[in-house]
Backbone as ProteinMPNN parsed JSONL, in Angstrom:
{"seq_chain_A": "XXXXXXXXXXXXXXXXXXXXXXXXXXXXXXXXXXXXXXXXXXXXXXXXXXXXXXXXXXXXXXXXXXXXXXXXXXXXXXXXXXXXXXXXXXXXXXXXXXXXXXXXXXXXXXXXXXXXXXXXXXXXXXXXXXXXXXXXXXXXXXXXXXXXXXXXXXXXXXXXXXXXXXXXXXXXXXXXXXXXXXXXXXXXXXXXXXXXXXXXXXXXXXXXX", "coords_chain_A": {"N_chain_A": [[71.514, -28.301, 172.566], [74.275, -30.487, 173.367], [76.809, -31.801, 171.566], [77.764, -35.265, 171.254], [80.487, -35.771, 170.835], [83.633, -34.104, 170.147], [83.969, -31.504, 167.725], [86.23, -31.825, 166.183], [86.452, -34.43, 165.435], [84.421, -34.779, 163.688], [84.61, -34.568, 160.871], [86.161, -36.839, 160.121], [84.486, -38.85, 161.051], [82.229, -38.437, 159.558], [83.035, -38.831, 156.947], [83.922, -41.583, 156.98], [81.492, -42.837, 157.451], [80.134, -42.021, 155.192], [81.745, -43.249, 153.149], [81.395, -45.903, 153.92], [78.598, -46.218, 153.282], [78.759, -45.694, 150.574], [80.275, -47.804, 149.694], [78.628, -49.99, 150.511], [76.402, -49.624, 148.732], [77.174, -48.932, 146.157], [79.448, -50.462, 145.578], [79.043, -53.077, 146.6], [76.401, -53.548, 146.052], [74.158, -53.384, 147.797], [70.815, -52.457, 148.86], [70.092, -49.164, 149.659], [68.289, -48.284, 151.735], [67.751, -50.59, 153.165], [70.314, -51.353, 153.923], [71.032, -49.263, 155.666], [69.349, -49.743, 157.779], [70.371, -52.05, 158.676], [72.855, -50.959, 159.537], [71.906, -49.479, 161.826], [70.658, -51.737, 163.263], [72.976, -53.235, 163.809], [74.379, -51.946, 165.795], [76.483, -50.304, 165.327], [75.743, -47.726, 164.551], [74.879, -46.69, 166.952], [77.177, -46.537, 168.366], [78.636, -44.608, 167.075], [76.829, -42.538, 167.558], [77.213, -42.195, 170.294], [79.758, -41.322, 170.33], [82.076, -43.014, 170.43], [85.471, -43.375, 170.35], [86.792, -45.365, 168.874], [85.188, -45.752, 166.762], [84.443, -43.259, 165.742], [86.857, -42.336, 164.923], [88.606, -44.234, 164.478], [88.146, -46.16, 162.556], [87.904, -47.149, 159.194], [85.805, -46.52, 156.255], [85.372, -48.94, 154.965], [85.902, -50.803, 156.953], [83.824, -50.19, 158.868], [81.769, -50.92, 157.254], [82.244, -53.742, 156.901], [81.93, -54.516, 159.697], [79.252, -53.949, 160.184], [77.782, -55.756, 158.329], [78.8, -58.177, 159.207], [77.852, -58.324, 161.959], [75.111, -58.238, 161.521], [74.461, -60.175, 159.526], [76.239, -62.291, 159.789], [78.105, -62.697, 157.864], [81.313, -62.695, 156.537], [82.831, -60.185, 154.973], [84.79, -60.223, 152.102], [87.766, -59.045, 150.367], [88.553, -55.689, 149.333], [88.228, -52.089, 148.917], [89.327, -49.084, 147.157], [89.299, -46.15, 148.943], [88.157, -43.329, 147.857], [87.007, -41.001, 148.596], [84.667, -40.355, 147.271], [82.278, -38.334, 145.462], [79.603, -38.743, 145.095], [75.901, -38.853, 145.03], [75.171, -40.9, 146.803], [77.371, -41.156, 148.566], [77.245, -38.527, 149.619], [74.903, -38.601, 151.023], [75.487, -40.382, 153.114], [77.391, -38.847, 154.324], [76.026, -36.247, 155.088], [74.106, -37.269, 156.79], [75.61, -38.13, 159.041], [76.677, -35.623, 159.706], [74.326, -34.235, 160.342], [73.253, -35.691, 162.455], [75.15, -35.335, 164.339], [75.033, -32.564, 164.772], [72.187, -32.212, 165.525], [71.674, -34.051, 167.54], [69.863, -36.063, 167.557], [68.883, -39.53, 167.093], [70.185, -41.729, 164.689], [68.266, -43.52, 163.749], [65.756, -42.098, 164.286], [66.295, -39.914, 162.649], [66.157, -41.076, 160.142], [63.617, -42.056, 160.029], [62.181, -39.85, 159.558], [63.368, -38.621, 157.506], [64.007, -40.49, 155.15], [66.336, -42.736, 153.518], [66.036, -42.485, 150.516], [65.0, -39.951, 150.369], [67.062, -38.41, 151.426], [68.832, -38.682, 149.335], [67.324, -37.321, 147.461], [67.779, -34.647, 148.322], [70.28, -34.032, 147.491], [70.951, -32.771, 144.862], [70.256, -30.044, 145.374], [71.601, -29.305, 147.645], [74.163, -30.311, 147.961], [76.327, -28.705, 147.222], [76.009, -26.451, 148.909], [76.43, -24.458, 151.956], [76.867, -26.383, 154.917], [75.207, -25.771, 157.05], [72.857, -24.85, 155.733], [71.779, -27.193, 154.872], [71.242, -28.281, 157.436], [69.214, -26.636, 158.152], [67.141, -27.203, 156.277], [66.651, -29.879, 156.92], [65.855, -29.662, 159.524], [63.479, -28.472, 159.022], [62.003, -30.534, 157.87], [61.637, -32.019, 160.236], [60.064, -30.344, 161.623], [57.695, -30.212, 160.259], [56.764, -32.78, 160.366], [54.765, -35.377, 161.97], [54.475, -35.453, 165.556], [56.327, -37.68, 167.741], [54.656, -38.433, 169.966], [52.081, -37.995, 169.035], [51.885, -39.931, 166.917], [52.297, -42.382, 168.402], [50.095, -42.139, 170.131], [47.962, -42.314, 168.293], [48.392, -44.801, 167.308], [47.644, -46.296, 169.373], [44.949, -45.967, 169.273], [43.783, -43.847, 170.724], [42.169, -40.803, 171.535], [43.103, -37.293, 171.947], [41.781, -36.363, 174.075], [41.118, -38.686, 175.498], [43.602, -39.487, 176.278], [44.52, -37.386, 177.878], [42.674, -37.53, 179.969], [43.219, -40.086, 181.146], [45.868, -39.924, 181.718], [46.098, -37.74, 183.38], [47.417, -35.57, 182.656], [47.128, -32.218, 181.302], [44.718, -31.384, 178.822], [45.417, -29.24, 177.008], [48.152, -29.263, 177.36], [48.858, -31.757, 176.178], [48.104, -31.301, 173.564], [49.854, -29.111, 172.912], [52.25, -30.317, 173.05], [52.047, -32.246, 170.934], [51.617, -30.478, 168.73], [54.044, -29.278, 168.687], [54.328, -26.803, 169.775], [55.242, -26.584, 172.281], [58.087, -27.942, 173.894], [58.456, -31.358, 174.105], [60.733, -32.535, 174.962], [61.696, -31.153, 177.112], [59.978, -31.52, 179.093], [58.793, -32.301, 182.44], [59.857, -35.092, 184.236], [58.037, -36.578, 185.647], [55.664, -35.971, 184.281], [56.11, -37.071, 181.702], [56.415, -39.832, 182.361], [53.821, -40.351, 183.321], [52.337, -40.09, 180.812], [53.72, -42.064, 179.191], [53.121, -44.275, 180.649], [50.278, -44.634, 180.236], [50.284, -44.906, 177.462], [51.677, -47.173, 177.262], [54.521, -47.356, 176.664], [58.066, -46.767, 176.273], [59.595, -43.838, 177.939], [61.638, -42.74, 176.426], [60.722, -43.171, 173.779], [58.982, -41.152, 173.309], [60.404, -38.877, 172.996], [62.422, -36.486, 171.075]], "CA_chain_A": [[72.052, -29.723, 172.422], [75.663, -30.618, 173.373], [77.24, -32.885, 170.78], [78.384, -36.386, 171.998], [81.924, -35.711, 170.634], [84.158, -32.85, 169.646], [83.794, -31.245, 166.318], [87.4, -32.082, 165.429], [86.283, -35.755, 164.928], [83.206, -34.955, 162.794], [85.013, -34.721, 159.474], [86.645, -38.232, 159.984], [83.377, -39.715, 161.276], [81.258, -38.287, 158.437], [83.78, -39.474, 155.785], [83.965, -42.929, 157.157], [80.172, -43.415, 157.155], [79.929, -41.839, 153.73], [82.394, -44.227, 152.413], [80.679, -47.136, 154.29], [77.407, -46.324, 152.488], [79.183, -45.776, 149.203], [80.857, -49.211, 149.511], [77.506, -50.933, 150.459], [75.459, -49.447, 147.65], [77.837, -48.889, 144.817], [80.493, -51.49, 145.365], [78.591, -54.401, 146.951], [75.016, -53.713, 145.562], [72.996, -53.456, 148.793], [69.853, -51.445, 148.822], [70.577, -48.174, 150.71], [67.385, -48.354, 152.944], [67.969, -51.796, 153.886], [71.691, -51.32, 154.601], [71.027, -48.27, 156.848], [68.62, -50.423, 158.818], [71.548, -52.974, 159.139], [73.68, -49.995, 160.244], [71.233, -49.295, 163.095], [70.47, -52.861, 164.059], [74.171, -53.669, 164.202], [74.887, -51.132, 167.015], [77.489, -49.435, 164.824], [75.147, -46.374, 164.635], [74.803, -46.207, 168.29], [78.593, -46.32, 168.798], [78.97, -43.292, 166.591], [76.112, -41.455, 168.242], [77.893, -42.076, 171.616], [81.129, -40.788, 170.246], [83.109, -44.029, 170.741], [86.608, -42.996, 169.565], [87.126, -46.493, 168.009], [84.292, -45.733, 165.556], [84.419, -41.961, 164.992], [88.143, -41.896, 164.42], [89.571, -45.351, 164.378], [87.725, -47.087, 161.533], [87.64, -46.728, 157.793], [84.395, -46.841, 155.797], [85.296, -50.387, 154.661], [85.867, -51.513, 158.266], [82.487, -50.144, 159.302], [80.894, -51.905, 156.319], [82.407, -55.195, 157.32], [81.38, -54.722, 161.093], [77.753, -53.948, 159.948], [77.417, -56.954, 157.698], [79.14, -59.306, 160.051], [77.003, -58.411, 163.017], [73.632, -58.418, 161.176], [74.306, -61.362, 158.762], [77.23, -63.321, 160.035], [78.926, -62.904, 156.704], [82.566, -61.879, 156.603], [83.076, -59.672, 153.606], [86.167, -60.426, 151.511], [88.184, -58.034, 149.531], [88.657, -54.234, 149.784], [88.052, -51.055, 147.833], [90.166, -47.887, 147.549], [88.31, -45.119, 149.444], [88.627, -42.05, 147.167], [86.117, -39.898, 148.988], [83.824, -40.151, 146.117], [81.357, -37.162, 145.74], [78.308, -39.251, 144.486], [74.787, -38.673, 145.824], [75.227, -41.881, 147.879], [78.351, -40.709, 149.393], [76.787, -37.286, 150.287], [73.747, -39.081, 151.902], [75.951, -40.829, 154.368], [78.078, -37.705, 154.919], [75.058, -35.395, 155.777], [73.384, -38.119, 157.736], [76.526, -37.97, 160.251], [76.705, -34.205, 160.11], [73.074, -33.777, 160.962], [73.127, -36.484, 163.648], [76.046, -34.607, 165.347], [74.434, -31.213, 164.948], [70.804, -32.327, 166.139], [71.641, -34.93, 168.733], [68.751, -37.035, 167.211], [69.433, -40.74, 166.715], [70.17, -42.116, 163.199], [66.975, -44.126, 163.521], [64.914, -40.973, 164.386], [66.459, -39.122, 161.427], [65.825, -41.938, 159.018], [62.134, -42.275, 160.027], [61.579, -38.618, 159.043], [64.056, -38.296, 156.192], [64.546, -41.76, 154.65], [67.428, -42.669, 152.537], [65.689, -41.929, 149.223], [64.728, -38.506, 150.481], [68.351, -37.839, 151.513], [69.364, -38.715, 147.952], [66.709, -36.173, 146.77], [68.272, -33.334, 148.757], [71.656, -33.905, 146.964], [71.093, -31.754, 143.861], [70.15, -28.62, 145.889], [72.3, -29.082, 148.949], [75.546, -30.838, 148.187], [77.395, -27.658, 147.237], [75.586, -25.468, 149.896], [76.931, -24.666, 153.262], [76.178, -27.421, 155.65], [74.083, -25.154, 157.873], [71.628, -24.782, 154.887], [71.338, -28.558, 154.89], [70.743, -28.491, 158.737], [67.881, -25.895, 158.083], [66.172, -27.955, 155.474], [66.303, -31.1, 157.639], [65.142, -29.187, 160.732], [62.095, -28.192, 158.534], [61.248, -31.84, 157.761], [61.163, -32.401, 161.61], [59.03, -29.372, 162.081], [56.474, -30.566, 159.444], [56.284, -34.242, 160.621], [53.919, -35.68, 163.23], [55.249, -35.753, 166.718], [56.217, -39.144, 168.237], [53.51, -38.642, 170.843], [50.817, -38.193, 168.222], [52.024, -41.117, 166.187], [52.043, -43.36, 169.239], [48.706, -42.138, 170.592], [47.062, -42.768, 167.289], [48.563, -46.331, 167.052], [46.899, -47.036, 170.506], [43.615, -45.697, 169.113], [43.289, -42.977, 171.631], [41.994, -39.386, 171.244], [43.893, -36.488, 172.881], [40.902, -36.235, 175.343], [41.364, -39.912, 176.254], [45.02, -39.577, 176.89], [44.549, -36.366, 178.834], [41.886, -37.974, 181.114], [43.838, -41.211, 181.604], [47.217, -39.702, 182.313], [46.184, -36.608, 184.357], [48.098, -34.327, 181.989], [46.04, -31.416, 180.726], [44.5, -31.56, 177.352], [46.242, -28.219, 176.299], [49.564, -29.612, 177.305], [49.042, -32.808, 175.207], [47.955, -30.563, 172.251], [51.095, -28.344, 172.759], [53.367, -31.358, 172.68], [51.765, -32.729, 169.602], [51.866, -29.485, 167.748], [55.404, -28.86, 168.908], [54.592, -25.429, 170.311], [55.933, -26.805, 173.598], [59.054, -28.951, 173.628], [58.342, -32.339, 175.05], [62.014, -33.051, 175.5], [61.971, -30.315, 178.327], [58.789, -31.869, 180.022], [59.082, -32.905, 183.631], [59.934, -36.584, 184.112], [56.698, -37.123, 186.028], [54.67, -35.858, 183.194], [56.552, -37.972, 180.707], [56.002, -41.139, 182.845], [52.329, -40.391, 183.265], [51.915, -40.217, 179.427], [54.193, -43.217, 178.751], [52.409, -45.478, 181.247], [49.049, -44.782, 179.595], [50.591, -45.353, 176.129], [52.395, -48.426, 177.25], [55.695, -47.177, 175.827], [59.16, -46.161, 177.078], [59.715, -42.433, 177.965], [62.547, -42.358, 175.36], [59.993, -43.23, 172.617], [58.185, -39.975, 173.185], [61.227, -37.724, 172.837], [63.104, -36.3, 169.815]], "C_chain_A": [[73.524, -29.761, 172.398], [75.987, -31.822, 172.632], [77.94, -33.889, 171.605], [79.852, -36.392, 171.83], [82.336, -34.368, 170.02], [84.117, -32.778, 168.103], [85.126, -31.67, 165.47], [87.334, -33.548, 164.856], [85.126, -35.909, 163.922], [83.531, -35.174, 161.258], [85.334, -36.217, 159.283], [85.415, -39.093, 160.103], [82.376, -39.669, 160.037], [81.832, -38.832, 157.222], [83.736, -40.959, 155.805], [82.555, -43.528, 156.786], [79.707, -43.114, 155.74], [80.544, -42.939, 152.865], [81.858, -45.649, 152.657], [79.434, -47.283, 153.41], [77.751, -46.425, 151.053], [79.558, -47.292, 148.829], [79.595, -50.218, 149.371], [76.694, -50.893, 149.275], [76.108, -49.616, 146.377], [78.896, -49.863, 144.593], [79.959, -52.876, 145.577], [77.095, -54.596, 146.612], [73.885, -53.881, 146.637], [72.028, -52.221, 148.546], [70.161, -50.473, 150.009], [69.606, -48.143, 151.942], [67.709, -49.532, 153.79], [69.462, -51.786, 154.647], [71.831, -50.402, 155.827], [70.309, -48.905, 157.918], [69.598, -51.421, 159.469], [72.486, -52.134, 160.046], [73.228, -49.716, 161.625], [71.154, -50.514, 163.996], [71.881, -53.478, 164.618], [74.743, -53.06, 165.51], [75.978, -50.176, 166.609], [76.983, -47.886, 164.891], [75.261, -45.801, 165.959], [76.246, -45.891, 168.829], [79.05, -44.873, 168.272], [78.164, -42.168, 167.237], [76.685, -41.202, 169.595], [79.241, -41.373, 171.572], [82.248, -41.687, 170.62], [84.288, -43.651, 169.883], [87.023, -44.134, 168.496], [86.401, -46.409, 166.639], [84.304, -44.296, 164.913], [85.789, -41.58, 164.482], [89.007, -42.96, 164.149], [89.282, -46.348, 163.195], [87.482, -46.397, 160.19], [86.223, -46.994, 157.373], [84.262, -48.356, 155.525], [85.2, -51.155, 156.019], [84.468, -51.314, 158.938], [81.576, -50.956, 158.529], [80.951, -53.257, 156.792], [81.859, -55.414, 158.77], [79.788, -54.79, 160.898], [77.258, -55.319, 159.422], [77.719, -58.161, 158.5], [78.135, -59.528, 161.158], [75.584, -58.734, 162.707], [73.459, -59.695, 160.357], [75.13, -62.581, 159.089], [78.208, -63.576, 158.966], [80.214, -62.097, 156.878], [82.961, -61.444, 155.217], [84.507, -59.673, 153.262], [86.454, -59.207, 150.587], [88.163, -56.577, 150.061], [88.482, -53.376, 148.548], [88.934, -49.841, 148.254], [89.174, -46.785, 147.729], [88.904, -43.853, 148.823], [87.817, -40.866, 147.503], [85.344, -39.464, 147.833], [82.723, -39.034, 146.456], [79.903, -37.555, 145.046], [77.174, -38.884, 145.431], [74.775, -39.687, 147.029], [76.189, -41.592, 148.914], [77.881, -39.508, 150.276], [75.739, -37.711, 151.39], [74.329, -39.525, 153.266], [76.707, -39.737, 155.063], [77.164, -36.837, 155.685], [74.423, -36.105, 156.923], [74.27, -37.932, 159.12], [76.498, -36.516, 160.679], [75.425, -33.83, 160.841], [72.885, -34.511, 162.324], [73.922, -35.787, 164.755], [75.411, -33.257, 165.795], [73.006, -31.33, 165.895], [70.795, -33.146, 167.367], [70.542, -36.033, 168.565], [69.544, -38.348, 166.735], [69.335, -41.025, 165.256], [68.818, -42.615, 162.842], [65.925, -43.089, 163.383], [65.008, -40.131, 163.122], [66.012, -39.888, 160.225], [64.296, -42.207, 158.942], [61.502, -41.024, 159.428], [62.137, -38.404, 157.674], [64.754, -39.662, 155.687], [65.634, -41.609, 153.555], [67.146, -42.069, 151.111], [65.416, -40.426, 149.242], [66.025, -37.771, 150.735], [68.963, -37.68, 150.11], [68.687, -37.473, 147.23], [67.147, -34.799, 147.178], [69.697, -33.057, 148.104], [71.821, -32.733, 145.978], [71.086, -30.321, 144.438], [71.131, -28.205, 146.919], [73.779, -29.381, 148.872], [76.633, -29.751, 148.097], [77.12, -26.432, 148.14], [76.351, -25.594, 151.155], [76.177, -25.6, 154.108], [74.981, -26.879, 156.53], [72.824, -25.008, 156.977], [70.944, -26.132, 154.956], [70.605, -28.814, 156.39], [69.312, -27.741, 158.748], [66.836, -26.677, 157.404], [65.774, -29.233, 156.267], [65.587, -30.781, 158.866], [63.653, -28.932, 160.219], [61.387, -29.487, 158.322], [60.809, -32.244, 159.125], [59.97, -31.524, 162.024], [57.617, -29.722, 161.446], [55.943, -31.904, 159.839], [55.505, -34.321, 161.94], [54.887, -35.847, 164.301], [55.234, -37.144, 167.048], [55.015, -39.423, 169.094], [52.236, -38.818, 170.081], [50.846, -39.528, 167.486], [51.793, -42.375, 167.153], [50.624, -43.438, 169.8], [47.755, -42.625, 169.535], [47.192, -44.365, 166.995], [47.762, -47.057, 168.239], [45.425, -46.723, 170.34], [42.932, -44.796, 170.048], [43.159, -41.532, 171.052], [42.914, -38.567, 172.21], [43.016, -36.353, 174.206], [41.137, -37.468, 176.183], [42.69, -40.016, 177.055], [45.057, -38.531, 177.975], [43.812, -36.869, 180.13], [42.609, -39.168, 181.828], [45.157, -40.915, 182.292], [47.145, -38.587, 183.41], [46.872, -35.309, 183.806], [47.013, -33.569, 181.241], [45.954, -31.594, 179.23], [45.297, -30.501, 176.494], [47.677, -28.64, 176.23], [49.773, -30.783, 176.323], [49.006, -32.141, 173.708], [49.249, -29.777, 171.946], [52.286, -29.154, 172.443], [53.26, -31.865, 171.297], [51.948, -31.779, 168.579], [53.232, -28.824, 167.722], [55.563, -27.372, 169.139], [55.212, -25.473, 171.716], [56.789, -28.086, 173.444], [58.911, -30.088, 174.732], [59.629, -32.877, 175.665], [62.375, -32.279, 176.834], [60.897, -30.624, 179.371], [59.448, -32.517, 181.327], [59.021, -34.45, 183.59], [58.626, -37.325, 184.524], [55.7, -37.146, 185.051], [54.826, -36.829, 182.101], [56.142, -39.5, 181.101], [54.591, -41.363, 182.848], [51.815, -40.772, 181.865], [52.35, -41.598, 178.959], [53.473, -44.381, 179.331], [51.085, -45.713, 180.667], [49.223, -45.388, 178.109], [51.317, -46.681, 176.079], [53.691, -48.358, 176.38], [56.934, -46.68, 176.893], [59.13, -44.543, 176.948], [60.597, -41.953, 176.751], [61.783, -42.304, 174.046], [59.134, -41.979, 172.311], [59.163, -38.744, 172.753], [61.882, -37.633, 171.428], [62.297, -35.268, 168.967]], "O_chain_A": [[74.098, -29.14, 171.504], [75.482, -32.88, 173.008], [78.642, -33.532, 172.551], [80.504, -37.013, 172.671], [81.526, -33.624, 169.468], [84.208, -33.755, 167.36], [85.079, -31.829, 164.25], [88.062, -33.87, 163.917], [84.882, -36.989, 163.386], [82.814, -35.857, 160.526], [84.811, -36.816, 158.344], [85.28, -40.026, 159.312], [81.815, -40.671, 159.593], [81.039, -39.328, 156.422], [83.532, -41.578, 154.761], [82.411, -44.477, 156.014], [78.953, -43.894, 155.158], [79.9, -43.473, 151.961], [81.857, -46.489, 151.757], [79.217, -48.354, 152.842], [77.101, -47.181, 150.331], [79.168, -47.851, 147.804], [79.464, -51.037, 148.462], [76.281, -51.939, 148.774], [75.639, -50.393, 145.546], [79.244, -50.095, 143.435], [80.34, -53.793, 144.85], [76.558, -55.678, 146.849], [72.826, -54.448, 146.37], [72.433, -51.15, 148.095], [70.436, -50.88, 151.138], [70.071, -47.989, 153.072], [67.911, -49.433, 155.0], [69.635, -52.177, 155.801], [72.546, -50.653, 156.797], [70.666, -48.601, 159.056], [69.611, -51.583, 160.69], [72.847, -52.543, 161.149], [74.045, -49.704, 162.546], [71.464, -50.483, 165.187], [71.936, -54.105, 165.676], [75.528, -53.703, 166.206], [76.386, -49.327, 167.402], [77.73, -46.971, 165.237], [75.655, -44.651, 166.155], [76.407, -45.022, 169.685], [79.727, -44.109, 168.959], [78.647, -41.056, 167.45], [76.655, -40.055, 170.042], [79.78, -40.911, 172.577], [83.287, -41.217, 171.085], [84.094, -43.608, 168.668], [87.521, -43.838, 167.409], [86.863, -46.873, 165.596], [84.189, -44.161, 163.694], [85.921, -40.633, 163.707], [90.098, -42.736, 163.625], [90.082, -47.237, 162.904], [86.96, -45.288, 160.08], [85.493, -47.659, 158.108], [83.231, -48.97, 155.799], [84.418, -52.1, 156.119], [83.985, -52.269, 159.546], [80.693, -51.622, 159.068], [79.939, -53.902, 157.066], [81.34, -56.503, 159.013], [79.143, -55.674, 161.462], [76.398, -55.945, 160.041], [76.941, -59.114, 158.477], [77.612, -60.626, 161.352], [74.9, -59.404, 163.481], [72.39, -60.297, 160.454], [74.8, -63.714, 158.739], [79.035, -64.483, 159.048], [80.182, -60.948, 157.319], [83.376, -62.255, 154.39], [85.352, -59.19, 154.016], [85.565, -58.491, 150.126], [87.753, -56.352, 151.2], [88.561, -53.8, 147.395], [89.233, -49.602, 149.424], [88.343, -46.495, 146.868], [89.976, -43.383, 149.202], [87.884, -39.837, 146.831], [85.37, -38.293, 147.453], [82.336, -38.871, 147.613], [79.192, -36.696, 144.523], [77.466, -38.611, 146.596], [74.396, -39.314, 148.14], [75.878, -41.76, 150.093], [78.093, -39.487, 151.488], [75.75, -37.207, 152.513], [73.845, -39.177, 154.343], [76.684, -39.677, 156.293], [77.42, -36.638, 156.872], [74.233, -35.498, 157.977], [73.711, -37.623, 160.172], [76.318, -36.205, 161.857], [75.476, -33.161, 161.874], [72.366, -33.898, 163.257], [73.482, -35.658, 165.898], [75.294, -32.919, 166.973], [72.82, -30.592, 166.863], [69.924, -32.934, 168.211], [70.386, -36.857, 169.467], [70.613, -38.296, 166.126], [68.391, -40.545, 164.629], [68.247, -42.242, 161.817], [65.19, -43.155, 162.397], [63.999, -39.684, 162.576], [65.482, -39.26, 159.309], [63.778, -42.548, 157.879], [60.416, -41.098, 158.853], [61.402, -38.028, 156.76], [65.962, -39.846, 155.838], [65.799, -40.61, 152.856], [67.923, -41.263, 150.6], [65.588, -39.736, 148.237], [66.144, -36.616, 150.326], [69.537, -36.642, 149.782], [69.344, -36.711, 146.52], [66.907, -33.845, 146.438], [70.206, -31.939, 148.193], [72.652, -31.845, 146.167], [71.869, -29.483, 143.991], [71.473, -27.036, 147.095], [74.575, -28.798, 149.608], [77.673, -29.82, 148.751], [77.903, -25.483, 148.14], [76.883, -26.662, 151.458], [74.948, -25.633, 154.046], [73.935, -27.512, 156.672], [71.734, -25.053, 157.549], [69.723, -26.23, 155.08], [69.556, -29.451, 156.486], [68.358, -28.256, 159.331], [65.725, -26.807, 157.918], [64.599, -29.599, 156.244], [64.734, -31.569, 159.273], [62.706, -29.177, 160.967], [60.187, -29.537, 158.592], [59.707, -32.777, 159.253], [59.029, -31.963, 162.686], [56.562, -29.534, 162.052], [54.751, -32.155, 159.665], [55.592, -33.479, 162.834], [56.003, -36.315, 164.076], [54.27, -37.834, 166.719], [54.406, -40.489, 168.998], [51.405, -39.666, 170.41], [49.817, -40.203, 167.467], [51.146, -43.331, 166.725], [50.021, -44.502, 169.943], [46.792, -43.314, 169.872], [46.276, -45.05, 166.54], [47.304, -48.194, 168.118], [44.648, -47.161, 171.188], [41.716, -44.865, 170.226], [43.943, -41.121, 170.198], [43.432, -39.121, 173.179], [43.564, -36.243, 175.302], [41.332, -37.379, 177.396], [42.83, -40.497, 178.179], [45.653, -38.832, 179.01], [44.295, -36.645, 181.24], [42.582, -39.211, 183.058], [45.524, -41.54, 183.287], [48.03, -38.508, 184.263], [46.879, -34.226, 184.39], [46.115, -34.155, 180.636], [46.912, -31.891, 178.516], [45.782, -30.823, 175.41], [48.359, -28.434, 175.226], [50.813, -30.802, 175.665], [49.807, -32.46, 172.829], [49.694, -29.787, 170.799], [53.188, -28.765, 171.701], [54.242, -31.918, 170.556], [52.428, -32.175, 167.517], [53.538, -27.965, 166.894], [56.575, -26.738, 168.839], [55.651, -24.448, 172.236], [56.334, -29.124, 172.962], [59.149, -29.917, 175.927], [59.637, -33.551, 176.695], [63.254, -32.717, 177.576], [60.915, -30.028, 180.448], [60.493, -33.165, 181.263], [58.148, -35.004, 182.923], [58.187, -38.345, 183.993], [54.944, -38.105, 184.899], [53.846, -37.377, 181.595], [55.624, -40.263, 180.286], [54.124, -42.426, 182.438], [50.971, -41.658, 181.731], [51.526, -42.31, 178.385], [53.219, -45.371, 178.644], [50.692, -46.875, 180.565], [48.439, -46.214, 177.641], [51.547, -47.245, 175.009], [53.908, -49.188, 175.497], [56.755, -46.305, 178.052], [58.675, -44.022, 175.93], [60.328, -40.913, 176.151], [62.13, -41.466, 173.213], [58.64, -41.8, 171.198], [58.695, -37.739, 172.216], [61.882, -38.616, 170.687], [62.689, -34.949, 167.845]]}, "name": "protein", "num_of_chains": 1, "seq": "XXXXXXXXXXXXXXXXXXXXXXXXXXXXXXXXXXXXXXXXXXXXXXXXXXXXXXXXXXXXXXXXXXXXXXXXXXXXXXXXXXXXXXXXXXXXXXXXXXXXXXXXXXXXXXXXXXXXXXXXXXXXXXXXXXXXXXXXXXXXXXXXXXXXXXXXXXXXXXXXXXXXXXXXXXXXXXXXXXXXXXXXXXXXXXXXXXXXXXXXXXXXXXXXX"}
């Protein structure tokens, strides 16, 4: 996976988001889970994922916080805080979220579906002083253990693997391999993905990750 932006911007981006989350939770009293959903809904998360220089290098944590709140609620946040690069568990959760998004290429939404805010906080004690690559390994393990998106969507549609294979024309063994992650669905041929997505009535992108 090739990151969306150069490593030289990663430190600035991760500090800005860490301060954004710190401000939201510890300075303004927002629930961390709810605020991170605002972060995604506002489109600010997508700008960072795409490596928009205005967001990864041009905005402070407070500016990101104001952007998120204004877009999602229409409220203009007044006042400011001194950003001291606090080392709280909340700050670290925002910091590692950006670090792992850059490293993995997964969207913030996909990461938070598997490792929610409260779980990120739970990783703080054992990982905040460790090398960042150790955190990457632990977070990768969370993804390895979770259900695949294909399986979750198939189950939501009330289909068995056999039904999906029959209706899509994709072999049962292939469906099983994708769901068990012994075969990488991200590397599947587009025709295969389209056949599966059409049967499940979803977008191809919903199967990836």
